[in-house]
C-alpha angles and dihedrals in degrees: 000000000000118000114255114253088236091062098055130062131247094260092057091049091052090051093060117106127209115191117196114273106258094234090052093047093051092060099033120133090224117058127186096267090066089086091055095060120113115253095239095041092049096053094039092053093045089050091057098039103044100039135048115221130206086204120015120243116253100198129036100217148330120217120199102157126270091016129061134186122200136199092009117204093020122131122200144138122232096210091050089053091049098045122003092048091062097040092051089050090058097257097111093117093058114108112251097182134015100200123201116192119208095245107081114263095017100129139146136179115207119193123206088259090051091050093048091051093050092046091049092050093050093044090054089048092052090048088056087058091053098262114150141140109332097013108135115229130189122214120199110173146127128247098296127130089249089070092068088039089057093048092049094045089056091047090049091057095040090245110146113230138200117204113209115201111251091235095062121110127245090259092053092046093048092049092055095043090049095047094051091038092230115197097193132036121200114201141139137243095251141331131227120243126166092337095308132091127254112214100229096158093050091051090045091052091053091048095046088054086065095041109076095181094063108099102164136033121198112202125200115210105230109148097018093226118141116272128173115264121197110220114240093012106053123062130184110237093222092052096044102039102063104111109103095175118124117290108191116223110248112242105238130196113244090247097046114121113266100175148335120226119191119219134177121263138176091287130059093253113086117235117243103223111208118218122179132200120258105034093040093053093047091050095047094045096044095049091045092052098049104030096047092035090226116206100190097202096043111033133086105198126199124189101184095203132106123266087229092073129064091255087062093047096050102030106027100037123012105027099041095042093047087054093047094244128168106231140184122228122191124194102200146050127288093246102048124135085352139350094260096063094110093049091048089054092049091051094046097052099030092241112200101180125042123187117183145139130276089238090061091046091052090049089055089047089054091050092048138244093268091086092059091043090064090068140058106249095166093116091069113104103161135032129195138194128204142165105048139008110293117229114235095244091056090046091054093045091050091048095047105037102030103025095039089228089286104086123087113230121222107203102194133200122197141118143226084257096054094050091206140047111283107177119034147126116260101226099222094046114027126087100217132214124202107260099012124109085203115199140010115262112257111277092027121110109206127169141164118237130193123227092277094051099255117139114254117221132205112321094028137099140201140109121354111231140175116221102186132044119255130203100251096043119132115266093220136287116303109265091342110097095154093050089049092053093044097046100046111014110033102081097061125019112260092345124118113234109212095196091233130109121228142173130207120220128215091273092055093253120146123236115193116220100190130252117343088238088056090065111100127211110216115176090334093310118120109224124180118227087219090056093053092043091053091050091051094046088049087070109098094232098049119096100178138356137185127185134208135170131236130192116273122188093214106038101025092237132023125205119243117190126198110203136188114198123216119263092018091285118173121243125239140187088258092052090048092056092044091055094045089054090045090058090047090054094048100042111003139276091279089067096054109125113247087216138011120204114200112213134169091223138023120221107263138173118246087261090058102255116141110244099225091171089066091048089055089051091051093046092050092040089236127152108276118260124220111330098175094114095047112123095209115018092191090068092074093050089051090049092050093053093046092048090050091050093050092045092052090052090049091050 
């Protein structure tokens, strides 16, 4: 009988090896010779096979650091590639999205023909409001099928969009609308979340009041509750989008702007990441095809992210639809009305591929495997992880309890800036290790550099960098050329600095260590927050852990850990010492937290990501930064009081 993952330490978990199942490998889209392909040949072939062009490209790429152009001379339309291409090939009756609303029984199945019809109607509606090629449009919605419809309608017209996550505040929404100078905002009356409504239209009204360029607001009726409508400015979607007559897809240059996506940086002002048309679509479609081993006529694929983030853009909308996938979309949270909702959805639709975040996996771990055991998950054949490095214990739990020890796991590293997955196993080829993203995707040149800019080989660690351009790479920061150069290209000449730390093991596999600013310096020793968090979560009684650093006059920085125990157990002085010693055993005495704060909840965004920046503020007793995306603002106040209590005991 195999030893339980709770009875072995992190090092032993990392040492496990999982070769691809032979039957999976035999049918895999990616075979071993994929790594032998020439850089130019690979991307040229992918450009022709994954994407249909109105006019073929005449040159693969131009590279004038720090800017690249790809598939020069090519003309295409993203919406045509995602919809018309399949309908014209006779696949219009294939389901594009199985949509599950949060209220029980609220379900829809949209075929590719359905989706094309809805996109055409909305595109015609937007045209009636004056939207055309180059008109910037904001989208502020929940996880409803109309969110991809809105994105694709914009792409059909050549109107660049920015999707703003439905959990953002009015200030955050207004800042993005103002920066892009959006002329139209597409939103909805309300969204459903944990059985209650989220007032999207009310927030949108407040934001539009601070966004002078917005002239029209299109409002989807989701809950049907009354919301204020401003005459002349606000339009009901269902009343405006009625024209089903043909709306030709606008031929776009490969380098025309497709969308902006705003992401946080080291300053208060979000960065407007620029993604263009041809290279982005090739990158998203190619990675989706090989990494998720998509079998278009067999698979039901579920990326359990939000359309408001880059994962949703690349792996809910553009990549899967370009490849003709059948996908699942879910509106609500994993624990509503009960903690088995995800597993119920997988059983209902026969999901074969699941792609989610380590935070979600750890939440399910905390709730226990019994919820998954209520449902038949035997259709699953591939699992994926995205968003942050996954700790080995969560990897093992995911493999055992969700994948039934039969499903390869693709642990992926990429960024909003990269547009596509960059480091990943290929499921029919790669021998995986719990916690390692393994190898660069074919046609991607990744390395680890030390402080001086020398490449680090196996056994070493340092800064993760990209040495060659790639098709889906950002084309700069919107209206901020100098910030773009300074943020990504100033440390090493003509080399992209990812901002993440990494190490390479003796097999040449990459291990991500989190953001460079999440590396702590304790008495001259560089210690990754991820490393300490993994050691804490390795303890059999720990459900979740997050680590931050605070100033220490003796050691430079001291480690503060925020820990949630399984089963809602209360912490104690004895448990604190036990966990400190546990970390010392796993990593070394230098990594022992100076303090551990026991808390029933960690501060998370509404999408479930731990807000480590707020934990650093709490640990340093600084004024809190932006909390607009925090799911439960009271969590931070609770943490502050607990930290103060523990600090007074320490003093």
